[in-house]
N, C-alpha and C positions, 0 to 999 in steps of 0.2 A: 759558544758553550765553553764554560769554565772547565778546566781540567783538574783532577785531583791526583796527587802523588800518593801511591800506596806501597806498603811493604808487605811481602808474602814470604812464607817459608815453602819452597817447593823442592822436591827430590832433585838432587844435583844432576842425575843422569837424565831425568825426564826433561829438565829445563835445558839441557845442552843439546838434546836431541830436538826439542821444539824450536829452540833458537836457530839451529841449523836448517830445519825445515823452513822457517820464515825467511832466512837468508836465501836459500835456494829458490824460493818462491817470490822473491822481491817485495816482501812486507816487513812491517815493523812488528815485534813481538807485542807491544802495548796495543797496537791497532787490532791485531788478530784476537787478542784476549778480549777487547772491548766488544768486537763483532760477535765472538762465541757467547759472551755474557748476554748480549741483547738477544740473540737466537734462543738462548737457553730460557730466558724469561718471556719471550713473546707469546708462547701458547700456555703459559702456566699462570697460576694464581699470583705470581710475583709481578705480572705485567702491570698491575696498578702502580708500581714504584717506578717505572721508567716513563719518560716523555719522549716520544718520537719527535724528530726534527720536523 
């Protein structure tokens, strides 16, 4: 699956805390964000826009 680079503006404090959370739990920020995006769309009307592997 091809990957896309994205640029976002996120509150600095929120990002720092999330990055620390990911580090402490052995995960990449990008992987966790992608996982949360998939979960968010899974049971919504947006599900038509994602393809499952």
